[in-house]
ZAVEXDREN-582766 format. One record per residue (C-alpha): residue number from 1; z, x, y; residue in three letters. Coordinates in steps of 0.1 Angstrom, whole numbers. Example, Ala and Ser with C-alpha at 12.3 -4.5 7.8 and 13.67 -1.06 7.14 Angstrom:
BEGIN
@num 1, c3 78, c1 123, c2 -45, residuo ala
@num 2, c3 71, c1 137, c2 -11, residuo ser
This chain:
BEGIN
@num 1, c3 -56, c1 296, c2 -60, residuo met
@num 2, c3 -41, c1 269, c2 -38, residuo ala
@num 3, c3 -7, c1 273, c2 -22, residuo leu
@num 4, c3 19, c1 256, c2 -43, residuo leu
@num 5, c3 49, c1 243, c2 -24, residuo thr
@num 6, c3 79, c1 220, c2 -37, residuo pro
@num 7, c3 75, c1 184, c2 -33, residuo leu
@num 8, c3 100, c1 168, c2 -6, residuo asn
@num 9, c3 92, c1 135, c2 2, residuo ile
@num 10, c3 124, c1 115, c2 -4, residuo leu
@num 11, c3 131, c1 110, c2 32, residuo ser
@num 12, c3 101, c1 88, c2 36, residuo leu
@num 13, c3 116, c1 61, c2 13, residuo ala
@num 14, c3 139, c1 50, c2 42, residuo ala
@num 15, c3 109, c1 30, c2 51, residuo arg
@num 16, c3 114, c1 8, c2 23, residuo leu
@num 17, c3 146, c1 -8, c2 40, residuo lys
@num 18, c3 142, c1 -45, c2 45, residuo arg
@num 19, c3 148, c1 -64, c2 76, residuo lys
@num 20, c3 172, c1 -95, c2 73, residuo pro
@num 21, c3 141, c1 -119, c2 73, residuo ala
@num 22, c3 119, c1 -103, c2 48, residuo glu
@num 23, c3 106, c1 -122, c2 16, residuo his
@num 24, c3 90, c1 -115, c2 -17, residuo lys
@num 25, c3 57, c1 -113, c2 0, residuo gly
@num 26, c3 68, c1 -83, c2 22, residuo asn
@num 27, c3 75, c1 -65, c2 -10, residuo ala
@num 28, c3 43, c1 -68, c2 -29, residuo gly
@num 29, c3 27, c1 -81, c2 -57, residuo lys
@num 30, c3 17, c1 -61, c2 -86, residuo val
@num 31, c3 -7, c1 -69, c2 -116, residuo val
@num 32, c3 1, c1 -45, c2 -145, residuo leu
@num 33, c3 -26, c1 -44, c2 -174, residuo ile
@num 34, c3 -20, c1 -33, c2 -208, residuo gly
@num 35, c3 3, c1 -42, c2 -239, residuo gly
@num 36, c3 -25, c1 -43, c2 -267, residuo ala
@num 37, c3 -12, c1 -53, c2 -301, residuo pro
@num 38, c3 15, c1 -30, c2 -313, residuo gly
@num 39, c3 19, c1 -14, c2 -278, residuo met
@num 40, c3 34, c1 -44, c2 -258, residuo ala
@num 41, c3 66, c1 -24, c2 -252, residuo gly
@num 42, c3 49, c1 2, c2 -230, residuo ala
@num 43, c3 37, c1 -28, c2 -207, residuo leu
@num 44, c3 71, c1 -43, c2 -205, residuo ile
@num 45, c3 87, c1 -8, c2 -196, residuo leu
@num 46, c3 63, c1 -3, c2 -169, residuo ala
@num 47, c3 70, c1 -40, c2 -157, residuo gly
@num 48, c3 107, c1 -35, c2 -157, residuo asn
@num 49, c3 103, c1 -4, c2 -137, residuo ala
@num 50, c3 82, c1 -21, c2 -112, residuo cys
@num 51, c3 107, c1 -50, c2 -111, residuo leu
@num 52, c3 136, c1 -27, c2 -105, residuo his
@num 53, c3 121, c1 -6, c2 -81, residuo leu
@num 54, c3 115, c1 -33, c2 -59, residuo gly
@num 55, c3 82, c1 -52, c2 -61, residuo ala
@num 56, c3 82, c1 -86, c2 -51, residuo gly
@num 57, c3 60, c1 -99, c2 -79, residuo trp
@num 58, c3 54, c1 -83, c2 -109, residuo thr
@num 59, c3 26, c1 -100, c2 -132, residuo ile
@num 60, c3 19, c1 -84, c2 -166, residuo leu
@num 61, c3 -16, c1 -91, c2 -180, residuo glu
@num 62, c3 -8, c1 -87, c2 -218, residuo met
@num 63, c3 -35, c1 -82, c2 -242, residuo leu
@num 64, c3 -13, c1 -88, c2 -270, residuo asp
@num 65, c3 -12, c1 -126, c2 -277, residuo pro
@num 66, c3 20, c1 -126, c2 -297, residuo ala
@num 67, c3 36, c1 -108, c2 -269, residuo ser
@num 68, c3 21, c1 -129, c2 -240, residuo ala
@num 69, c3 53, c1 -150, c2 -233, residuo his
@num 70, c3 86, c1 -149, c2 -213, residuo ala
@num 71, c3 109, c1 -123, c2 -219, residuo asp
@num 72, c3 145, c1 -136, c2 -224, residuo ala
@num 73, c3 157, c1 -102, c2 -215, residuo asn
@num 74, c3 138, c1 -99, c2 -183, residuo gln
@num 75, c3 126, c1 -133, c2 -174, residuo pro
@num 76, c3 118, c1 -122, c2 -140, residuo glu
@num 77, c3 85, c1 -107, c2 -153, residuo leu
@num 78, c3 57, c1 -130, c2 -151, residuo met
@num 79, c3 38, c1 -126, c2 -184, residuo val
@num 80, c3 3, c1 -138, c2 -187, residuo his
@num 81, c3 -22, c1 -134, c2 -217, residuo leu
@num 82, c3 -50, c1 -115, c2 -204, residuo ala
@num 83, c3 -85, c1 -130, c2 -214, residuo thr
@num 84, c3 -123, c1 -124, c2 -210, residuo glu
@num 85, c3 -120, c1 -140, c2 -175, residuo asn
@num 86, c3 -97, c1 -109, c2 -165, residuo ile
@num 87, c3 -119, c1 -107, c2 -132, residuo his
@num 88, c3 -115, c1 -140, c2 -121, residuo glu
@num 89, c3 -77, c1 -138, c2 -129, residuo thr
@num 90, c3 -72, c1 -109, c2 -108, residuo ile
@num 91, c3 -91, c1 -125, c2 -80, residuo ile
@num 92, c3 -68, c1 -155, c2 -83, residuo ala
@num 93, c3 -37, c1 -134, c2 -81, residuo phe
@num 94, c3 -47, c1 -115, c2 -51, residuo gln
@num 95, c3 -26, c1 -84, c2 -59, residuo pro
@num 96, c3 -15, c1 -59, c2 -32, residuo asp
@num 97, c3 -15, c1 -31, c2 -63, residuo val
@num 98, c3 -30, c1 -28, c2 -98, residuo ile
@num 99, c3 -17, c1 -6, c2 -124, residuo ala
@num 100, c3 -37, c1 -2, c2 -158, residuo ile
@num 101, c3 -30, c1 18, c2 -189, residuo gly
@num 102, c3 5, c1 15, c2 -206, residuo pro
@num 103, c3 -2, c1 4, c2 -242, residuo gly
@num 104, c3 -39, c1 -6, c2 -234, residuo leu
@num 105, c3 -56, c1 5, c2 -263, residuo gly
@num 106, c3 -94, c1 16, c2 -265, residuo arg
@num 107, c3 -110, c1 -19, c2 -274, residuo ser
@num 108, c3 -139, c1 -32, c2 -259, residuo thr
@num 109, c3 -116, c1 -56, c2 -240, residuo phe
@num 110, c3 -96, c1 -27, c2 -228, residuo ala
@num 111, c3 -130, c1 -13, c2 -213, residuo tyr
@num 112, c3 -137, c1 -45, c2 -198, residuo leu
@num 113, c3 -101, c1 -46, c2 -182, residuo cys
@num 114, c3 -106, c1 -11, c2 -168, residuo leu
@num 115, c3 -141, c1 -17, c2 -155, residuo gln
@num 116, c3 -128, c1 -50, c2 -137, residuo thr
@num 117, c3 -98, c1 -29, c2 -122, residuo ser
@num 118, c3 -119, c1 -1, c2 -109, residuo leu
@num 119, c3 -143, c1 -26, c2 -92, residuo ser
@num 120, c3 -115, c1 -46, c2 -73, residuo tyr
@num 121, c3 -116, c1 -33, c2 -37, residuo pro
@num 122, c3 -94, c1 -18, c2 -11, residuo asn
@num 123, c3 -61, c1 -17, c2 -28, residuo ile
@num 124, c3 -40, c1 9, c2 -45, residuo pro
@num 125, c3 -49, c1 15, c2 -81, residuo leu
@num 126, c3 -27, c1 35, c2 -108, residuo val
@num 127, c3 -44, c1 46, c2 -137, residuo val
@num 128, c3 -26, c1 61, c2 -168, residuo asp
@num 129, c3 -25, c1 66, c2 -206, residuo ala
@num 130, c3 -51, c1 47, c2 -225, residuo asp
@num 131, c3 -71, c1 40, c2 -192, residuo ala
@num 132, c3 -74, c1 77, c2 -189, residuo leu
@num 133, c3 -86, c1 82, c2 -224, residuo asn
@num 134, c3 -114, c1 55, c2 -218, residuo leu
@num 135, c3 -123, c1 73, c2 -186, residuo ile
@num 136, c3 -125, c1 106, c2 -205, residuo ser
@num 137, c3 -150, c1 89, c2 -230, residuo glu
@num 138, c3 -174, c1 71, c2 -207, residuo ser
@num 139, c3 -197, c1 84, c2 -181, residuo asp
@num 140, c3 -200, c1 49, c2 -167, residuo glu
@num 141, c3 -163, c1 46, c2 -160, residuo leu
@num 142, c3 -163, c1 81, c2 -144, residuo ile
@num 143, c3 -191, c1 70, c2 -123, residuo ala
@num 144, c3 -169, c1 39, c2 -113, residuo ser
@num 145, c3 -142, c1 59, c2 -105, residuo leu
@num 146, c3 -159, c1 84, c2 -83, residuo gln
@num 147, c3 -176, c1 54, c2 -66, residuo lys
@num 148, c3 -144, c1 35, c2 -60, residuo arg
@num 149, c3 -130, c1 68, c2 -42, residuo asn
@num 150, c3 -161, c1 72, c2 -23, residuo ser
@num 151, c3 -159, c1 36, c2 -10, residuo asp
@num 152, c3 -120, c1 34, c2 -8, residuo phe
@num 153, c3 -107, c1 71, c2 -2, residuo pro
@num 154, c3 -69, c1 77, c2 -11, residuo gly
@num 155, c3 -65, c1 44, c2 -31, residuo leu
@num 156, c3 -66, c1 54, c2 -67, residuo thr
@num 157, c3 -40, c1 78, c2 -86, residuo val
@num 158, c3 -44, c1 91, c2 -121, residuo leu
@num 159, c3 -12, c1 101, c2 -138, residuo thr
@num 160, c3 -22, c1 120, c2 -169, residuo pro
@num 161, c3 -3, c1 142, c2 -192, residuo his
@num 162, c3 -14, c1 174, c2 -202, residuo pro
@num 163, c3 -33, c1 159, c2 -234, residuo gly
@num 164, c3 -50, c1 134, c2 -210, residuo glu
@num 165, c3 -59, c1 159, c2 -186, residuo ala
@num 166, c3 -77, c1 180, c2 -213, residuo ala
@num 167, c3 -96, c1 149, c2 -226, residuo lys
@num 168, c3 -108, c1 146, c2 -192, residuo leu
@num 169, c3 -118, c1 181, c2 -187, residuo leu
@num 170, c3 -133, c1 185, c2 -220, residuo lys
@num 171, c3 -110, c1 212, c2 -229, residuo thr
@num 172, c3 -77, c1 219, c2 -246, residuo thr
@num 173, c3 -41, c1 211, c2 -239, residuo thr
@num 174, c3 -34, c1 249, c2 -241, residuo glu
@num 175, c3 -63, c1 257, c2 -216, residuo val
@num 176, c3 -45, c1 229, c2 -192, residuo val
@num 177, c3 -11, c1 242, c2 -197, residuo gln
@num 178, c3 -21, c1 279, c2 -192, residuo ala
@num 179, c3 -33, c1 272, c2 -157, residuo asn
@num 180, c3 -17, c1 238, c2 -145, residuo arg
@num 181, c3 -29, c1 244, c2 -109, residuo ile
@num 182, c3 -64, c1 251, c2 -118, residuo asn
@num 183, c3 -64, c1 220, c2 -141, residuo ala
@num 184, c3 -52, c1 197, c2 -113, residuo val
@num 185, c3 -79, c1 209, c2 -89, residuo glu
@num 186, c3 -107, c1 205, c2 -115, residuo glu
@num 187, c3 -93, c1 166, c2 -121, residuo leu
@num 188, c3 -96, c1 163, c2 -82, residuo ile
@num 189, c3 -129, c1 176, c2 -82, residuo glu
@num 190, c3 -141, c1 155, c2 -112, residuo leu
@num 191, c3 -124, c1 122, c2 -102, residuo thr
@num 192, c3 -118, c1 126, c2 -63, residuo gln
@num 193, c3 -85, c1 109, c2 -69, residuo ser
@num 194, c3 -51, c1 115, c2 -62, residuo ile
@num 195, c3 -39, c1 134, c2 -94, residuo val
@num 196, c3 -2, c1 134, c2 -110, residuo val
@num 197, c3 -4, c1 161, c2 -136, residuo leu
@num 198, c3 28, c1 154, c2 -156, residuo lys
@num 199, c3 51, c1 178, c2 -176, residuo gly
@num 200, c3 75, c1 207, c2 -165, residuo gln
@num 201, c3 72, c1 208, c2 -127, residuo his
@num 202, c3 49, c1 179, c2 -125, residuo thr
@num 203, c3 21, c1 186, c2 -102, residuo leu
@num 204, c3 6, c1 161, c2 -75, residuo ile
@num 205, c3 -26, c1 167, c2 -53, residuo ala
@num 206, c3 -55, c1 149, c2 -38, residuo ser
@num 207, c3 -89, c1 156, c2 -22, residuo pro
@num 208, c3 -66, c1 160, c2 12, residuo his
@num 209, c3 -38, c1 173, c2 -1, residuo his
@num 210, c3 -27, c1 204, c2 -17, residuo gln
@num 211, c3 -9, c1 209, c2 -48, residuo pro
@num 212, c3 29, c1 202, c2 -43, residuo val
@num 213, c3 55, c1 205, c2 -73, residuo gln
@num 214, c3 82, c1 185, c2 -83, residuo cys
@num 215, c3 111, c1 210, c2 -92, residuo leu
@num 216, c3 131, c1 184, c2 -107, residuo asp
@num 217, c3 136, c1 170, c2 -144, residuo gly
@num 218, c3 147, c1 179, c2 -177, residuo asn
@num 219, c3 134, c1 179, c2 -214, residuo pro
@num 220, c3 150, c1 148, c2 -218, residuo gly
@num 221, c3 121, c1 130, c2 -201, residuo met
@num 222, c3 98, c1 140, c2 -232, residuo gly
@num 223, c3 103, c1 109, c2 -249, residuo thr
@num 224, c3 79, c1 77, c2 -253, residuo gly
@num 225, c3 78, c1 53, c2 -225, residuo gly
@num 226, c3 89, c1 79, c2 -197, residuo met
@num 227, c3 51, c1 77, c2 -185, residuo gly
@num 228, c3 49, c1 41, c2 -184, residuo asp
@num 229, c3 81, c1 36, c2 -160, residuo ile
@num 230, c3 64, c1 63, c2 -137, residuo leu
@num 231, c3 34, c1 42, c2 -137, residuo thr
@num 232, c3 54, c1 11, c2 -127, residuo gly
@num 233, c3 76, c1 30, c2 -103, residuo ser
@num 234, c3 45, c1 42, c2 -83, residuo ile
@num 235, c3 30, c1 7, c2 -83, residuo ala
@num 236, c3 63, c1 -9, c2 -73, residuo ala
@num 237, c3 65, c1 16, c2 -42, residuo ile
@num 238, c3 31, c1 13, c2 -33, residuo ala
@num 239, c3 31, c1 -23, c2 -32, residuo ala
@num 240, c3 60, c1 -22, c2 -6, residuo gln
@num 241, c3 44, c1 3, c2 11, residuo gly
@num 242, c3 17, c1 -21, c2 22, residuo val
@num 243, c3 41, c1 -38, c2 47, residuo gln
@num 244, c3 64, c1 -6, c2 50, residuo his
@num 245, c3 38, c1 19, c2 61, residuo gln
@num 246, c3 37, c1 41, c2 30, residuo leu
@num 247, c3 4, c1 52, c2 17, residuo asp
@num 248, c3 -4, c1 58, c2 -20, residuo leu
@num 249, c3 0, c1 95, c2 -16, residuo trp
@num 250, c3 34, c1 90, c2 -1, residuo gln
@num 251, c3 45, c1 63, c2 -24, residuo ala
@num 252, c3 34, c1 84, c2 -56, residuo thr
@num 253, c3 53, c1 114, c2 -43, residuo gly
@num 254, c3 85, c1 93, c2 -40, residuo ile
@num 255, c3 82, c1 78, c2 -74, residuo ala
@num 256, c3 77, c1 112, c2 -89, residuo val
@num 257, c3 108, c1 127, c2 -74, residuo glu
@num 258, c3 130, c1 96, c2 -80, residuo leu
@num 259, c3 118, c1 95, c2 -115, residuo his
@num 260, c3 127, c1 135, c2 -120, residuo ala
@num 261, c3 159, c1 132, c2 -101, residuo lys
@num 262, c3 172, c1 101, c2 -119, residuo ala
@num 263, c3 167, c1 120, c2 -153, residuo ala
@num 264, c3 188, c1 148, c2 -139, residuo asp
@num 265, c3 214, c1 126, c2 -124, residuo ser
@num 266, c3 219, c1 109, c2 -159, residuo leu
@num 267, c3 222, c1 142, c2 -175, residuo val
@num 268, c3 247, c1 154, c2 -150, residuo ser
@num 269, c3 269, c1 124, c2 -161, residuo lys
@num 270, c3 265, c1 132, c2 -197, residuo gly
@num 271, c3 235, c1 108, c2 -206, residuo val
@num 272, c3 212, c1 130, c2 -225, residuo gly
@num 273, c3 192, c1 149, c2 -222, residuo pro
@num 274, c3 187, c1 143, c2 -262, residuo ile
@num 275, c3 184, c1 106, c2 -265, residuo gly
@num 276, c3 179, c1 100, c2 -228, residuo leu
@num 277, c3 159, c1 65, c2 -226, residuo thr
@num 278, c3 135, c1 50, c2 -202, residuo pro
@num 279, c3 152, c1 21, c2 -197, residuo thr
@num 280, c3 182, c1 40, c2 -184, residuo glu
@num 281, c3 163, c1 60, c2 -162, residuo thr
@num 282, c3 148, c1 29, c2 -144, residuo ile
@num 283, c3 184, c1 17, c2 -134, residuo leu
@num 284, c3 194, c1 53, c2 -122, residuo glu
@num 285, c3 162, c1 53, c2 -103, residuo met
@num 286, c3 171, c1 20, c2 -87, residuo arg
@num 287, c3 205, c1 33, c2 -76, residuo ser
@num 288, c3 191, c1 65, c2 -63, residuo leu
@num 289, c3 165, c1 46, c2 -42, residuo leu
@num 290, c3 191, c1 25, c2 -27, residuo asn
@num 291, c3 212, c1 51, c2 -17, residuo lys
@num 292, c3 183, c1 66, c2 4, residuo leu
@num 293, c3 178, c1 35, c2 25, residuo leu
């Protein structure tokens, strides 16, 4: 069994401190893909987290035509209707990071978006939610993921909850939860990715890093949207890391720890655990991050 140590990486967040002459290009451009009909909120939450955690540009490729418009409550988000020309669109945007999965759905078009994301070279990629479910159902997508990690090691992170992990491993949630360290190691062997196995005491590991454990967090985080904001947060910190010397492993660890500590901070102030929301957690994450700079 692998040695399990606590995650302790927030000291690296100081690298995100900006010099006086920096501009949005130094903070990176993120494209987030998802938001199928009926699930646009998941992508908006991921986008809000990405925006508030410091990405220079946050672009939402929204699959739902009815939701692909400017958000009056968050006009800083650049909302674009995803089309069959998704490959050309991403090339035109020239992102520093892609994140895919929140509200993506499992349609043929969602599959195309994921295959396109997996084939985009040499930038960090965050894969979550229905993107993980699509991979679990497709040998072709597994092969594409493995090829990406062979060509560009250390540039893909998967963020499954136990149910998504079980689908990837062709087992049950109960088996995953009974031996979480074994599950995360099997996911790494299968995918060759950085893996964040969410849940109580979230685990992070990669082909080049032994499993580490986040000891923060509380049951109030067990609500819809919390995983979406983690995806957006990882993407934001990874985008800034391009210019601020943080790799995807480090960016992921910072985001996981900020996410959990923000939830605990809110509970200590009497906000939750019951009724704790992802939107509140985003703002607390921003506050904690800025205190570290």
